[in-house]
C-alpha positions as CSV (number, residue, x, y, z in Angstrom):
1,M,-58.2,-85.9,16.7
2,E,-61.0,-87.4,18.8
3,E,-63.1,-88.2,15.6
4,A,-60.1,-90.0,14.0
5,L,-59.6,-92.2,17.2
6,E,-63.4,-93.0,17.2
7,A,-63.3,-93.8,13.5
8,S,-60.4,-96.2,14.2
9,F,-62.3,-97.9,17.0
10,T,-65.4,-98.4,14.9
11,G,-63.5,-99.4,11.8
12,I,-64.3,-96.7,9.3
13,D,-62.1,-94.4,7.2
14,Y,-61.8,-90.7,8.2
15,F,-60.0,-87.7,6.9
16,E,-60.2,-84.1,8.0
17,V,-58.4,-80.9,7.1
18,A,-58.6,-78.0,9.5
19,V,-57.2,-74.5,10.1
20,T,-57.3,-72.8,13.5
21,G,-56.3,-69.2,14.4
22,I,-56.0,-67.7,17.9
23,Y,-55.6,-64.1,19.1
24,Q,-55.3,-63.2,22.8
25,N,-54.7,-59.9,24.6
26,A,-53.6,-59.5,28.3
27,I,-55.4,-56.3,29.4
28,E,-53.3,-55.4,32.5
29,A,-49.9,-56.2,30.8
30,S,-51.0,-54.6,27.4
31,A,-49.5,-57.6,25.6
32,D,-50.9,-59.8,22.9
33,T,-50.2,-63.0,21.0
34,G,-51.5,-64.9,18.1
35,N,-50.9,-68.2,16.3
36,Y,-52.4,-70.6,13.8
37,E,-52.4,-74.3,13.3
38,L,-53.0,-76.4,10.1
39,D,-54.1,-80.0,10.7
40,L,-54.4,-83.1,8.5
41,I,-56.0,-85.8,10.6
42,G,-57.1,-89.3,9.5
43,S,-57.7,-93.0,10.1
44,I,-57.5,-95.5,7.3
45,V,-58.7,-99.0,7.5
46,L,-56.0,-101.5,6.5
47,R,-57.9,-104.6,7.6
48,P,-61.7,-104.5,8.0
49,H,-63.1,-105.1,11.5
50,N,-64.6,-108.6,11.7
51,E,-67.0,-108.7,14.6
52,G,-66.4,-111.8,16.6
53,A,-62.9,-112.5,15.3
54,K,-60.0,-112.9,17.7
55,V,-57.8,-110.8,15.4
56,G,-59.8,-107.8,14.5
57,G,-59.4,-104.7,12.4
58,T,-56.2,-102.8,11.6
59,N,-56.0,-99.0,11.2
60,F,-53.4,-96.5,10.2
61,V,-53.9,-93.3,12.3
62,F,-52.1,-90.0,11.7
63,W,-52.2,-86.4,12.7
64,L,-49.9,-83.9,10.9
65,F,-49.8,-80.4,12.1
66,S,-48.0,-77.1,11.3
67,V,-48.0,-74.2,13.8
68,D,-46.6,-70.7,13.7
69,N,-47.2,-67.2,15.1
70,L,-49.6,-64.9,13.3
71,G,-47.7,-62.2,11.5
72,S,-45.4,-60.2,13.8
73,L,-47.2,-61.2,17.0
74,Q,-45.1,-62.6,19.8
75,P,-45.2,-66.2,21.0
76,T,-47.6,-67.3,23.7
77,G,-44.8,-67.8,26.2
78,S,-43.7,-64.2,25.8
79,L,-47.2,-62.9,26.7
80,S,-47.2,-65.2,29.8
81,Q,-43.9,-63.8,30.9
82,Q,-44.9,-60.1,30.4
83,A,-48.2,-60.7,32.2
84,G,-46.5,-62.6,35.1
85,L,-48.5,-65.8,34.6
86,L,-47.4,-69.2,35.7
87,W,-48.8,-71.1,32.7
88,D,-49.4,-70.3,29.0
89,T,-52.7,-68.9,28.0
90,N,-52.9,-71.4,25.1
91,D,-50.9,-74.5,24.2
92,I,-49.1,-73.3,21.1
93,N,-45.8,-71.7,22.0
94,V,-43.2,-71.6,19.2
95,E,-40.6,-69.2,18.2
96,S,-41.0,-70.0,14.5
97,S,-42.9,-72.5,12.2
98,V,-43.0,-76.1,13.3
99,T,-44.4,-79.0,11.2
100,Q,-44.5,-82.5,12.5
101,F,-46.5,-85.6,13.1
102,G,-48.3,-85.7,16.5
103,V,-49.6,-89.2,15.7
104,F,-48.4,-91.7,13.1
105,G,-49.0,-95.3,13.9
106,I,-50.8,-98.6,13.5
107,T,-53.7,-99.6,15.7
108,Q,-54.6,-103.4,15.9
109,Y,-57.7,-104.7,17.6
110,F,-58.2,-108.2,19.1
111,F,-61.0,-110.1,20.8
112,Q,-64.1,-108.1,19.5
113,S,-62.1,-104.9,20.0
114,R,-61.7,-105.5,23.7
115,L,-57.9,-105.3,23.3
116,E,-56.3,-102.5,21.4
117,L,-52.6,-102.2,20.6
118,G,-51.1,-99.1,19.1
119,V,-47.5,-98.8,17.8
120,G,-45.7,-95.8,16.4
121,K,-45.9,-92.1,17.4
122,I,-48.7,-92.0,19.9
123,F,-49.7,-88.7,21.6
124,P,-50.2,-89.8,25.3
125,G,-52.3,-86.7,26.1
126,M,-54.9,-87.7,23.6
127,I,-55.5,-91.2,24.9
128,H,-55.2,-90.7,28.7
129,T,-57.7,-89.1,31.2
130,E,-60.1,-88.6,28.3
131,S,-62.8,-85.9,28.2
132,P,-64.5,-84.1,25.3
133,Y,-63.9,-80.8,27.1
134,T,-60.2,-81.1,27.7
135,A,-57.0,-81.6,25.6
136,N,-58.8,-79.7,22.8
137,N,-57.1,-76.4,22.2
138,S,-59.0,-75.9,18.9
139,E,-62.6,-76.1,20.1
140,T,-63.0,-75.8,23.9
141,F,-60.7,-74.2,26.5
142,M,-57.4,-72.5,25.4
143,T,-55.4,-72.3,28.7
144,K,-52.6,-74.9,28.8
145,V,-53.7,-76.1,32.2
146,I,-56.8,-77.6,30.5
147,S,-56.0,-78.0,26.8
148,A,-52.7,-79.7,27.7
149,N,-51.0,-80.4,31.1
150,A,-48.8,-77.8,32.8
151,V,-47.6,-80.4,35.4
152,G,-46.8,-83.7,33.8
153,R,-44.2,-84.2,31.0
154,Y,-45.8,-87.5,29.9
155,F,-48.6,-85.5,28.2
156,E,-46.5,-84.3,25.2
157,A,-43.9,-87.1,25.0
158,I,-44.7,-87.9,21.3
159,G,-41.6,-90.0,20.4
160,L,-41.9,-93.5,19.1
161,G,-43.6,-96.0,21.4
162,A,-46.5,-98.3,22.1
163,N,-49.7,-98.4,24.1
164,A,-52.1,-101.3,25.0
165,T,-55.7,-100.9,26.2
166,Y,-58.2,-103.5,27.5
167,H,-61.9,-102.6,27.7
168,S,-64.1,-104.8,29.8
169,P,-67.7,-105.5,28.9
170,K,-68.8,-103.7,32.0
171,G,-67.0,-100.4,31.2
172,W,-63.8,-100.9,33.2
173,F,-60.5,-100.4,31.3
174,V,-56.8,-100.6,31.9
175,Q,-54.1,-99.2,29.6
176,A,-50.3,-98.9,29.7
177,G,-47.7,-97.6,27.3
178,F,-44.4,-95.9,26.8
179,S,-42.9,-93.3,24.4
180,D,-39.5,-92.0,23.7
181,A,-38.9,-89.0,25.9
182,K,-35.6,-87.9,24.3
183,A,-36.5,-88.0,20.6
184,E,-34.8,-85.2,18.7
185,S,-36.1,-85.9,15.2
186,E,-39.4,-86.8,13.6
187,F,-38.9,-90.6,13.7
188,D,-35.9,-91.0,15.9
189,F,-35.2,-94.7,16.0
190,S,-31.7,-94.3,17.3
191,S,-32.9,-92.4,20.4
192,L,-34.8,-95.5,21.5
193,A,-31.5,-97.2,22.4
194,D,-30.9,-94.5,25.0
195,G,-33.7,-95.9,27.1
196,V,-35.2,-92.6,28.1
197,F,-39.0,-93.1,28.2
198,A,-42.2,-91.7,29.4
199,S,-44.2,-94.6,30.8
200,T,-47.9,-94.5,31.7
201,F,-50.4,-96.8,33.4
202,E,-54.1,-95.9,33.7
203,V,-57.2,-97.7,35.2
204,G,-60.7,-96.4,35.0
205,W,-64.4,-96.7,34.2
206,R,-65.8,-95.6,30.8
207,P,-69.3,-97.1,30.4
208,A,-70.9,-97.3,26.9
209,R,-73.5,-94.6,26.3
210,E,-75.8,-94.0,23.3
211,V,-75.4,-90.2,23.9
212,G,-72.7,-88.4,25.9
213,F,-69.5,-89.5,27.6
214,T,-68.5,-90.7,31.0
215,N,-65.0,-91.4,32.2
216,M,-63.3,-91.7,35.6
217,S,-59.7,-92.8,35.9
218,V,-56.4,-92.8,37.8
219,L,-53.1,-92.4,35.9
220,A,-49.6,-93.1,37.2
221,Y,-46.6,-92.1,35.1
222,A,-42.8,-91.8,35.1
223,V,-40.4,-89.9,32.8
224,D,-36.8,-90.9,32.8
225,E,-33.9,-88.5,33.5
226,T,-32.8,-86.5,30.5
227,D,-29.7,-84.3,30.0
228,A,-31.7,-81.3,31.2
229,L,-34.2,-82.6,33.8
230,D,-34.1,-85.2,36.5
231,R,-36.4,-88.2,36.7
232,E,-40.1,-87.4,37.2
233,T,-42.9,-89.5,38.7
234,G,-46.5,-88.4,39.2
235,F,-50.2,-89.2,39.0
236,A,-53.4,-87.7,37.7
237,L,-57.0,-88.1,38.8
238,A,-59.6,-87.2,36.2
239,F,-63.3,-87.4,35.6
240,S,-65.8,-86.3,32.9
241,H,-69.5,-86.9,32.9
242,D,-72.3,-85.7,30.7
243,I,-75.5,-85.3,32.6
244,G,-78.9,-86.6,31.4
245,A,-80.1,-88.7,28.5
246,E,-79.4,-85.9,26.1
247,A,-76.0,-85.0,27.6
248,S,-77.0,-81.3,27.6
249,K,-74.6,-80.5,30.5
250,G,-71.3,-81.8,31.5
251,V,-68.9,-81.7,34.5
252,F,-65.2,-82.5,34.4
253,G,-62.0,-82.1,36.2
254,R,-58.4,-83.2,36.5
255,Y,-55.7,-83.0,39.2
256,T,-52.0,-83.8,38.5
257,H,-49.2,-84.1,41.0
258,R,-45.5,-84.7,40.2
259,T,-42.3,-85.3,42.1
260,G,-39.0,-84.6,40.3
261,G,-38.7,-83.3,36.7
262,D,-36.6,-80.4,37.9
263,P,-33.8,-78.7,36.0
264,K,-30.4,-80.3,36.7
265,A,-28.5,-77.0,36.1
266,P,-29.4,-73.2,36.1
267,E,-29.2,-73.1,32.3
268,Y,-32.1,-75.6,32.1
269,R,-34.5,-74.0,34.5
270,D,-36.8,-72.9,31.7
271,D,-37.0,-76.4,30.3
272,G,-39.2,-77.9,33.0
273,L,-43.0,-77.5,33.3
274,P,-44.2,-74.5,35.5
275,L,-46.3,-76.4,38.0
276,K,-45.5,-79.2,40.5
277,H,-49.2,-79.8,41.1
278,G,-52.5,-78.3,40.0
279,G,-55.7,-78.9,38.2
280,F,-59.2,-77.6,37.3
281,L,-62.9,-78.2,37.8
282,G,-65.3,-77.3,35.1
283,F,-68.9,-77.2,33.8
284,A,-70.1,-77.3,30.2
285,W,-73.5,-76.5,28.6
286,N,-74.1,-78.1,25.3
287,A,-76.5,-76.5,22.8
288,P,-77.1,-73.6,25.2
289,L,-80.3,-71.6,24.7
290,G,-81.4,-74.0,22.0
291,R,-78.4,-73.3,19.7
292,E,-77.6,-76.8,18.6
293,R,-74.1,-76.1,17.3
294,D,-72.9,-74.0,20.3
295,Q,-71.1,-75.0,23.5
296,L,-70.4,-73.0,26.6
297,G,-67.8,-73.9,29.3
298,V,-66.4,-72.4,32.5
299,A,-63.7,-73.8,34.8
300,A,-61.8,-72.9,37.9
301,I,-58.0,-73.4,37.7
302,Y,-55.3,-73.7,40.4
303,G,-51.6,-74.4,40.3
304,E,-48.6,-74.6,42.6
305,P,-45.3,-73.4,41.0
306,S,-42.3,-75.7,40.5
307,D,-39.1,-75.0,42.5
308,S,-37.6,-73.2,39.5
309,R,-40.6,-70.9,39.1
310,Q,-40.6,-70.2,42.9
311,E,-37.0,-69.0,42.5
312,K,-38.3,-66.4,40.0
313,G,-40.8,-65.1,42.6
314,F,-43.9,-67.0,41.6
315,N,-46.5,-68.2,44.2
316,A,-49.6,-70.3,43.7
317,Q,-51.9,-68.9,41.0
318,C,-55.6,-69.4,40.4
319,G,-58.3,-68.2,38.2
320,V,-61.5,-68.7,36.2
321,T,-61.7,-69.3,32.4
322,A,-64.7,-69.4,30.2
323,F,-65.6,-69.8,26.5
324,W,-68.6,-69.8,24.2
325,S,-68.0,-71.8,21.0
326,L,-70.4,-70.5,18.3
327,G,-71.1,-73.0,15.5
328,L,-71.8,-70.8,12.5
329,S,-72.2,-73.7,10.1
330,T,-70.9,-77.2,9.6
331,G,-67.2,-77.1,10.3
332,I,-67.0,-73.3,11.0
333,R,-66.6,-72.1,14.6
334,V,-65.8,-68.8,16.3
335,T,-65.0,-68.9,20.0
336,P,-64.6,-65.8,22.2
337,S,-63.0,-66.6,25.6
338,A,-61.9,-64.9,28.8
339,Q,-59.3,-65.9,31.5
340,F,-59.4,-64.1,34.8
341,L,-56.0,-65.0,36.5
342,R,-53.9,-64.0,39.5
343,N,-50.5,-62.8,38.3
344,I,-47.1,-62.8,40.0
345,E,-47.9,-59.5,41.8
346,G,-51.1,-60.9,43.2
347,N,-53.2,-58.7,40.9
348,L,-56.0,-59.6,38.5
349,E,-55.0,-60.2,34.9
350,V,-57.7,-60.6,32.3
351,V,-56.8,-62.3,29.0
352,L,-59.4,-62.0,26.3
353,G,-59.2,-64.3,23.3
354,L,-60.8,-65.1,20.0
355,R,-60.4,-68.3,18.0
356,F,-61.6,-69.2,14.5
357,K,-61.7,-72.7,13.2
358,A,-62.6,-74.1,9.8
359,A,-62.7,-77.8,9.3
360,K,-63.7,-80.0,6.4
361,D,-64.5,-83.8,6.7
362,F,-63.4,-85.5,3.5
363,S,-64.4,-89.0,4.7
364,P,-67.1,-89.4,2.0
365,I,-64.4,-89.8,-0.7
366,F,-63.6,-93.2,0.9
367,D,-67.2,-94.4,0.3
């Protein structure tokens, strides 16, 4: 999805088809899980970008995904329960097949692309606290603490909404948005009238770089009360910085803290997210040992359980996770991974994983 957002910003057409499969095994619990995801991702130029114009380019951006479990393997959440883990070991947890749009909207640029306005289905987790090493379950870390957010509900509030971002010439930016936090269907216009939203506000610094990426930001958010969960407010602190002119190494981290968002009745206690605060600190090595297509990453994780998880006997959990993404050819990746985690009994649980991804960029058909 990052490539489609970049294509939208630069004003070019982009279209990608991808399939990703994940298998994981928890050694101590003798439990395994597996799932797959099919993705159609694109950005289509509706109005060409006109450098210097007050009203700039217009793009249609979309991400359609379909996820399901592999064969008879159990969902990720079931493995986490059996292994006594606070959070899921990857961010796909479904009982059966799910197909939906994660992103479906129009992006309009103004004032030499300094001001960006998006309207439609906008995935907050893809546009806030950005880093090339996080929020990317298909290429980097698998654990939900890093690939999604196990604390804040704003991350996956993908109902209809809007977001505006202003980029200053010196690298500072500010963005704010909202999305429907109660949507029950793909494009739930009627739910907007209920006024149950996830609202976000972020300020940060993201300087332009020829190679690599740098971002430091502070995010504040609020999610209105729903039928199952009470009102939630919180904040996230995040940074990501590629080191050196060649960006051969990177450091990154994120800490999220929330208040509220707790179940309103016992029957809803599995609806809330498992952590009330937590985060990670990581290191990445790009093109390790001269392998240009490869990437290696390692991160330390920590999380404090929510009240509902404490009632189930959980204490704070921590661990270390690592991956080595092997680029076998253009668009083909195989990624072994390992997660070393403290479980509910205070013992070490090792979760070994293997991910396969095949992606094809069809953008040349637009030329």
